[in-house]
N, C-alpha and C positions, 0 to 999 in steps of 0.2 A: 512506518514513518512516512512512506510515500503517500498514503491516504491523507495524513495530516497536512503534509506540504501541499498536496493537491487542493484540499479544501481551503487552506489559507490563501493560496495564490488565486483560486477562483473567487473567493470572497473579496479580496483586495481589488482584483481586476473588475469585478462586478460593481463594487462601491465606487471606484474611480469613474467607470463608464456611466453609471447612473447619475452621479453628481455632475459630471461634465455635460451629459446629454440634457439634464434638467436645466442647467444654467444656459445652455445654448437655446433650448426651447423658450425659456423665460425671456431671454433677450430678443429672440425672433418675434415673440408676441407683444413686445413692448412692455413687459412687466419689469418690476424692479429687480435688478441684479446687484451683487456686491460691488462696492466702489473699486475694488482691485481687479475685477473681471475685465480682461482686455477688450472684449467686444461688447460694449455696453448698449448699443442701439441696434435698430433693425437693419440699418444700411452699412454696418461695419463689415469690412472684409477680413477674412482670416489672415491673409498675408498681403501686405501692400507690395507694389512693384519694387520699391526700393529695398524692402526686406527680402524679397525673393532673389534679387540679384546681388545682394550685399556681399556674400561670401563666394559667389559664383566663380570669380576669377582667381581666387586664392588657390595655391598649389596643393595645400593640405586638405582642402574641403572635401573633394570627391573621395579620396581614400578613407577619410574618417567616416563619411556617410556610408560607404560600402561596407566598412568593417563593422560599424554599429548594426547595420541591417543584417549582415551575415551572422553576427552573434545572436541577434533576436531570432532569426530563422533557425539557427542551430538549437537554441533553447526551446523554441516551440516544437521542433522535431523530437528533441529528447523527451519533452513532456508528453507528446502524442505517443511515442513508442513505449513510454513507461506505463501507459494505460493498458497496453496489451500484455504486459508481463504477468505471467501466471503466479498466483499466490501460492499454489501447491506445486510440488515437484511432479513432473510427469514421469521421470525416470531417474534412477540412481546408477552411478558408475561403480561397478564392482570390479575389484582387482582379481582376475582369474588366475594369476600366477604365471601366465605364459607371456606376459608383456603386452597382450592385446587389450584385455579388459572386456567386460560384458555389461549389458544394460539390464537393469531390473526395473520393472514397472513400479512406479510409486504407489499406485492404487493397490497392487498385489501386496506390497509390504504393509500398507495401511490396513488392509483387510486382515492380515495375519495378526498385526498388533491389536486390532479391535477384538478379534476372536480370543486371543490369549488374555487380554485385559478383562473381558467379560467372564472368562472362566475363573478368575480370581475370586476367592471367598469374600463376600460382602459387596461386590461390584455388580450393580444392577444393569447399567448400560455404559458404553464407552464410545467415544468418538476420537479418532486420531487423524491428524493431517501432517504430512511431511512438507517442510519448508526449507529454504536455504538453497545451496548450490548442489549440483549433481555429485560433486566429489566430497562435499561436506554437508550432508543433510542434518536436519534437526527435526524433532517431533513436537507437535503441539497436541496435547491430549486433554480430554474432559472425561472425568470419571464420575458417574452418578452412583453414590454409595447408599447401601441399605442402612436402616436405622442402627443395626447392631455392629456395623463395620467400624474398625479402627482406622482413622485416616492415615496415621503414621504407618501402621502395618500394611495397609493397601498400597501406599506409596512405595514402601520398601520392597514389597513383592513385585510391584510393577517394574521397578528398577532392576531388581535381582533376577526376575524371570523373563517377562515379556521383552523389555528393552535389551537385556543381555542376549537373549536368543536372536533378536533381530540384528543386533550389532555383530554377533558371531557369524550368523548365516550370510550376511551381506559382506563380511570381511571388512567392516569399518573399524577404524581405530577408536572412534568415539561416536556416540549418538546422543547428543544433549537433548533434553526434553523439558518442556514447560508444561506442567500438569495443573489443571484446575479441578478441584474437588467440589462436588455438589451433593447435597442430600436428596434422596428420592422423595417425591411428594406423593403422599397417599391421599386419596379422596376420602371424604367423611363417609362412615358406614353407619347404618341404622342398627341399633342394638335393641332387641325387644326382651 
């Protein structure tokens, strides 16, 4: 979802900046601009002196300006920090029973899940990524099935074997999974 929000916000910001910049350039070069555009000729100023000092002496003006700018800065920082969020889990919090807890590397559990999934009958290749939070991970898997494989059977065995083993070994109450099934593609072979 973050990727979609990011693309929509970037698209909207880019469109607004592109249109505003184009209109400013058009007015600066003396080209025709829409009648509603506030700066219609080359010598128009962005803010006249009377507009600049109009709210200056009001008691509410500066707190509102500072609050709006603070909200804009906080939203920009949130957006920036969201770009560095890892889409995959680096580690999983495992309850060790002594009240302390232990950390399990996410890549290690992913490798075990891939190995078990690829050992299932009818599965040619597998790819697994762990997502979510450290205390509540979820798996995203892609299984490439052979032509003779039963999709329902492969999915049931993945749930009953590979995911159940991972859930039990990590001490997780649940390990939800989103699984995509694909058929293997064989290249054409010459028959003589």
